[in-house]
C-alpha positions in Angstrom: 105.9 113.2 84.6 105.7 109.4 83.3 108.2 110.1 80.3 111.2 108.8 80.4 114.0 110.6 78.5 117.5 110.5 77.2 120.6 113.0 77.6 121.3 113.7 74.4 124.8 113.2 74.1 124.5 110.2 75.9 121.9 107.3 75.9 123.1 105.6 78.7 121.7 108.4 80.9 117.8 108.6 81.8 115.8 111.3 83.0 112.7 110.1 85.2 110.9 111.2 87.8 112.3 112.0 91.4 110.4 110.6 94.7 111.0 110.5 98.6 113.1 106.7 97.7 115.8 109.3 96.0 116.3 111.5 99.5 119.6 109.4 100.3 121.3 110.3 96.7 119.9 113.7 96.9 121.4 114.3 99.9 124.9 113.1 98.6 124.5 115.4 95.2 123.4 118.1 97.4 126.7 118.3 99.5 129.2 117.3 96.6 127.9 119.9 94.3 126.8 122.7 97.2 128.9 122.2 99.6 128.5 125.8 101.2 124.4 125.8 100.3 123.4 122.3 100.6 119.6 122.3 101.5 118.6 120.9 104.7 117.0 117.9 104.9 113.8 119.4 105.8 113.9 121.4 102.2 115.1 118.0 100.9 112.4 116.0 101.9 110.0 118.8 101.0 111.4 119.6 97.5 110.5 115.6 97.0 107.2 115.3 98.3 105.0 118.8 98.1 102.7 118.9 95.1 103.3 121.4 92.4 106.5 120.8 92.1 108.6 119.1 89.4 111.0 116.8 90.4 113.5 114.9 88.1 116.7 113.0 88.2 119.2 111.9 86.1 120.2 108.2 86.6 123.0 106.2 85.5 123.9 103.0 86.1 121.1 102.7 88.1 122.9 105.9 90.1 121.5 109.4 90.8 123.8 111.6 89.1 121.7 114.7 89.0 118.7 116.3 90.0 116.5 119.4 89.2 113.3 120.6 90.8 111.2 123.7 89.9 108.5 125.4 91.8 105.3 125.9 89.9 103.6 129.4 91.4 100.8 129.8 89.3 99.0 132.3 91.1 102.1 134.3 90.6 102.1 133.2 86.5 106.1 132.2 87.3 108.0 128.6 88.3 111.2 128.8 90.1 113.8 126.5 89.0 114.9 125.7 92.8 117.9 123.4 92.0 120.1 121.9 89.4 123.1 119.6 89.9 125.2 117.1 88.6 128.3 115.5 90.5 131.3 116.9 89.3 132.2 113.4 87.5 129.5 113.8 85.2 129.4 117.4 84.1 130.1 118.7 80.7 128.1 115.3 79.4 125.1 116.8 78.2 123.1 116.0 82.0 122.1 119.1 82.9 121.2 120.4 79.6 118.8 117.3 79.6 117.7 117.7 83.0 116.7 121.5 82.0 115.2 120.9 79.0 112.8 117.7 80.6 111.6 120.2 83.4 110.7 123.0 80.9 108.6 120.7 79.2 106.9 120.2 82.5 106.3 123.4 83.3 102.8 124.8 82.0 103.7 128.6 82.4 105.6 130.9 80.0 107.5 132.4 82.8 110.7 130.5 84.6 113.2 132.2 86.7 115.9 130.8 88.8 118.8 132.4 90.7 122.7 131.2 90.4 126.0 132.6 91.8 127.9 134.9 89.4 131.2 132.6 90.0 129.5 129.3 88.3 130.2 130.6 84.7 129.0 126.7 83.6 125.8 127.5 84.8 125.2 130.7 83.5 126.4 129.9 79.9 123.9 126.8 80.1 121.0 128.8 81.3 121.8 131.7 78.4 122.1 128.8 76.1 118.4 128.3 77.2 117.4 131.7 76.5 117.5 132.9 80.2 118.7 136.1 80.5 119.7 138.5 83.6 116.8 140.7 85.4 118.4 141.1 88.3 120.3 140.3 91.5 119.6 139.4 94.9 122.5 140.8 97.3 123.7 138.4 100.0 122.0 135.8 98.7 124.1 132.7 99.3 126.3 132.2 102.1 129.5 133.7 102.4 127.8 136.6 101.4 127.6 136.0 97.7 125.0 137.4 95.4 122.5 135.8 92.9 121.7 136.8 89.5 118.1 136.6 89.2 117.5 135.1 85.6 114.6 135.0 83.2 113.1 132.9 80.3 110.1 133.4 78.7 108.7 130.4 76.8 
């Protein structure tokens, strides 16, 4: 994961590997983007340090503005995109798509899954544009009782 990519719509945004040094800005992104479901501190430390996790950040003007992580489960033959977030003021600029594309390029498996709130229409459109289809639903998955759509893509 040494490659540096640029978001297609904005060459000033760089996609690069994330590390434990990014814990504080990741906490901020989680709290802003997922106020009801922000990951606890230990989960953030885990996603930034566990092996077999693809973790990338979007950086603009030396500030982390987005993040994606995927859990590579070789024994199951599937990777799970655990989170994808872009700060609200940077949404709609192709950063989420650039993060998703870069993450997928680092996944060595053919099947990729993710969960998304049915009310998150912008994210669903993005995933559909990338070839993800709805393959199920997990009831009462999110805080507040909202279900999760399970979407899958086969590369």
